[in-house]
C-alpha positions as CSV (number, residue, x, y, z in Angstrom):
1,X,1.2,-6.0,-14.6
2,X,-0.8,-2.7,-13.9
3,X,0.7,0.3,-14.8
4,X,-0.2,3.7,-13.4
5,X,-2.1,5.0,-16.0
6,X,-4.8,1.8,-14.9
7,X,-5.1,2.8,-11.7
8,X,-7.2,5.5,-10.2
9,X,-4.8,8.6,-9.6
10,X,-5.5,10.9,-6.8
11,X,-5.9,14.2,-9.1
12,X,-8.9,12.8,-10.9
13,X,-10.6,10.9,-7.4
14,X,-10.2,13.7,-4.6
15,X,-12.6,12.3,-2.7
16,X,-10.6,9.1,-2.7
17,X,-8.2,7.8,0.2
18,X,-4.9,7.7,-1.2
19,X,-2.8,4.5,-1.4
20,X,0.9,5.2,-1.6
21,X,2.9,2.0,-2.9
22,X,6.4,1.3,-4.4
23,X,5.4,1.4,-7.9
24,X,9.2,-0.4,-8.8
25,X,8.3,-3.3,-7.0
26,X,6.4,-5.8,-8.9
27,X,5.3,-7.4,-5.7
28,X,3.5,-4.3,-4.7
29,X,2.4,-3.9,-8.2
30,X,0.4,-6.9,-8.0
31,X,-0.8,-6.5,-4.5
32,X,-1.9,-3.2,-5.5
33,X,-3.9,-4.3,-8.5
34,X,-5.6,-7.0,-6.3
35,X,-6.3,-4.0,-4.0
36,X,-7.7,-2.5,-7.0
37,X,-10.4,-5.2,-7.4
38,X,-11.3,-5.5,-3.8
39,X,-12.4,-1.6,-4.1
40,X,-15.3,-3.1,-6.6
41,X,-17.9,-0.9,-4.5
42,X,-16.6,2.2,-5.5
43,X,-14.3,4.9,-6.0
44,X,-12.9,4.6,-2.4
45,X,-9.2,4.3,-3.6
46,X,-6.8,6.3,-5.3
47,X,-3.1,5.1,-5.8
48,X,0.3,6.7,-6.3
49,X,3.9,5.5,-6.5
50,X,5.8,6.6,-3.5
51,X,8.4,7.4,-6.7
52,X,6.0,10.1,-8.1
53,X,7.2,13.7,-7.1
54,X,3.9,14.7,-6.3
55,X,4.3,12.3,-3.3
56,X,7.2,14.2,-1.6
57,X,5.0,17.3,-2.6
58,X,1.8,16.5,-0.6
59,X,3.2,14.4,2.0
60,X,6.2,16.2,3.2
61,X,5.8,14.7,6.6
62,X,6.5,11.0,5.3
63,X,10.4,10.4,4.1
64,X,11.4,8.5,1.5
65,X,13.0,5.8,3.8
66,X,9.3,5.6,5.6
67,X,7.8,4.7,2.1
68,X,10.1,2.4,1.2
69,X,9.9,0.0,4.5
70,X,6.1,0.3,4.0
71,X,3.2,1.3,2.1
72,X,0.6,4.1,3.7
73,X,-3.0,4.7,3.0
74,X,-4.0,8.7,3.4
75,X,-7.4,9.0,4.3
76,X,-10.1,11.7,3.9
77,X,-9.0,13.4,7.1
78,X,-5.5,13.0,6.2
79,X,-4.7,10.3,8.8
80,X,-1.2,8.4,7.6
81,X,-2.2,4.6,8.3
82,X,1.0,2.7,7.3
83,X,2.1,-1.0,7.2
84,X,-0.3,-3.3,9.3
85,X,-2.3,-0.2,10.3
86,X,-3.1,0.9,6.8
87,X,-4.1,-3.4,5.9
88,X,-6.6,-3.2,9.3
89,X,-7.8,0.6,8.2
90,X,-8.4,-1.2,4.6
91,X,-10.3,-4.4,6.5
92,X,-12.8,-1.5,7.6
93,X,-12.9,1.3,4.5
94,X,-13.9,-1.8,1.6
95,X,-16.7,-4.1,1.8
96,X,-15.5,-6.8,0.2
97,X,-12.3,-7.2,3.3
98,X,-15.4,-7.3,5.9
99,X,-15.0,-11.0,6.5
100,X,-11.5,-10.7,7.5
101,X,-11.4,-7.6,9.3
102,X,-12.3,-9.4,12.6
103,X,-9.4,-11.9,12.0
104,X,-6.9,-8.6,11.5
105,X,-8.7,-6.8,14.4
106,X,-8.5,-9.8,17.6
107,X,-7.4,-7.3,20.2
108,X,-3.6,-8.6,21.4
109,X,-2.9,-9.4,17.9
110,X,-1.4,-5.4,16.4
111,X,2.1,-6.8,17.2
112,X,2.0,-9.8,15.4
113,X,0.3,-8.6,12.2
114,X,3.2,-5.3,12.6
115,X,5.8,-8.5,12.4
116,X,4.4,-9.9,9.6
117,X,3.9,-7.3,7.6
118,X,7.7,-6.2,8.2
119,X,8.9,-9.6,7.4
120,X,6.9,-9.4,4.2
121,X,8.1,-6.3,3.2
122,X,11.4,-6.3,3.7
123,X,11.5,-9.5,1.3
124,X,9.0,-8.3,-1.3
125,X,11.5,-7.9,-4.1
126,X,12.1,-11.3,-3.4
127,X,8.5,-12.7,-2.7
128,X,6.8,-15.3,-5.1
129,X,9.1,-15.6,-7.8
130,X,8.6,-11.7,-8.4
131,X,11.2,-9.9,-10.6
132,X,12.4,-6.4,-9.8
133,X,12.3,-3.1,-12.6
134,X,16.1,-2.4,-12.7
135,X,18.4,-2.3,-10.4
136,X,15.6,-1.7,-7.6
137,X,16.3,-5.7,-5.6
138,X,19.9,-4.4,-4.8
139,X,18.3,-1.5,-2.4
140,X,16.7,-5.1,-0.5
141,X,18.4,-7.8,-0.8
142,X,19.1,-9.2,2.8
């Protein structure tokens, strides 16, 4: 499982977009590991867990509840891209994802991608046999 120390830290990569993810979620950490691998062409992304105290200091407009519902990408201009919009943004940002960009950007499909993202996000602690750190799963059981 990926550890924060293995990821590019926003403090060390100030020109990178910042991906805020649930660092207590093993499913999320595995997806971040994949995303880190997809950023093969450069240091376009830096990563930070929503549980890191720096997140609340730097992104006061994003509540803990908002970040528990979906990942966020903060781009270089300060725009916040959350959930499926973050995924769609990343398909434009990372050349390795350009092949899937047309599917995610089909006119009229944004609502579908938002719904699918929400379904995965609210079940993320139980998906693919992933386990939870500590009692993290108890917060998200349906």
